[in-house]
N, C-alpha and C positions, 0 to 999 in steps of 0.2 A: 962629527956632529950630525951630518945628514943621515948616517946609518942609524944613530940613536933615535932621531926624530921619526924615521920610517918605521923602526921597531916599535916605538910607543904608539904611533898612529895605527899600525897594523894590529897591535894587541888590543887597542880600544875598539877597533872595528870588529875584530873577532869576538870580543866580549859582548859587544852590542848585539851582534847576530845571534850569539848563543842565548842571550837573555830574551831576545825577541821570539825565539822558538820555544823556550822553556816556559815563559809566563803564560801564553795562551793555552798550552797543554795543561798547565796546572789549574787554569781557570775554567776548564770544561766541567759541565755538570755531570754528576753521576746519574746514569740512566735509571738506576734503581730508586732514586729519590724523587724523580719526576712523576707527578700525578697526572695521568692522562685519562680521557674518557674511555668507554668500553670499545668504541670503534676507532681508537687512535693507538699509535705506536710511539714510544719515546725515541727521540733522536739526540745526538750529542751536541749538535750545533743549533743555536736558536735561529729560526726563520720567522721573520716578521713578529718578533717578540714572543714566540711560543716554542717550546721544545717538544711539541707533539705534532705528528702528521696523521692524516686519516689513513686507515688501512686500505682504502680503495684508491689511493694515489697511484696514478699511472704515469707513464713516461711523458704523456702529452702535457701534463700540468706540473711536472717536476721542475723546480726552480732552476736547477743547473742546466737542464735541457732547454728551457725557455731562454735563459741568458745566452747560452751557446748559440742557439738559433738566431737570436737578435744580433749578436756580434758577427756571425757568419754572413747574415744578410747585409749588414753594413759594410763588411769587408768586400763582399762580392760586388757591390755597387762601386766602392772605392777602387778596387782593382780594375774593374771594367772602364771606369773613367780615366784612370792612369794609363791603361793600355791604349785606349783610344787616343788620348793626348800624345802618347809616345809615338804611335804610328803616324798621326797627323804631323807632328813636329819632325819626325824622320823623313816623311815624304816631302815636307817643305824644304828641309835641308837638301834633299836629293834633287828636287826640282830647281832650286836656286843655286846649285853648285856651279853651273856654267863652265864646265870643264875642269874645275878645281878638284883634283883627285882626293885631297884631304876632306873636303866637305862631302864629297860623294861617299867616301868610306864612312864618315861619321853618320850620315843619313842612313846608310844601310845597316850600320851597327846599332843605331837607335831603334830602327824597326825590328831588327832581329832580337834585341834585348826585350822589347815590349812583348813580342810573341813568346819568347822563352819564359817571361814572367807570368803570362796568362797560362801557359802550359803547366808550370810549376804550381800555380794556384789551383788549377783544375785537378791536378794530382793530389794536392793536400786536401781539397774539398772532397774528393772521392774517398780518400782514406778516412776522413772524419765521418763522412756519411755512412761508411761501412761500419765504423765502430759504434756509432750511436744507434740503438735499437729503433727501427722504424724510419730511419733517415732524419736528417736535420731539418730540411725544409718540407713543410707539409702544406 
């Protein structure tokens, strides 16, 4: 009975995912039918209720780049706060260990994990900054 339930639920999940990808693709507007001004270009996805963007749109005012920049700024602050908290907590554990080897190791591991996290975030930030033309943070 459990196998049948899992099979039915899995099939429903697969069907739901298939429909969720198929419906938006069918709902996209045909770029040939969109009427734009002389200085505009039609796009497939509506941005702020319009399917046209100006021909002079640059990377600086591209919606995706602006959102990506905002998300990265937020994550940078969050990662910085989390890493600072991790180092402070690890230092507190290390200082209050009083010869307890387990607490000493836990404090050192916490500090090391915080530093590894900052290093990995810096690497991810560098990769994203390389991929986005002109850099993410301006």
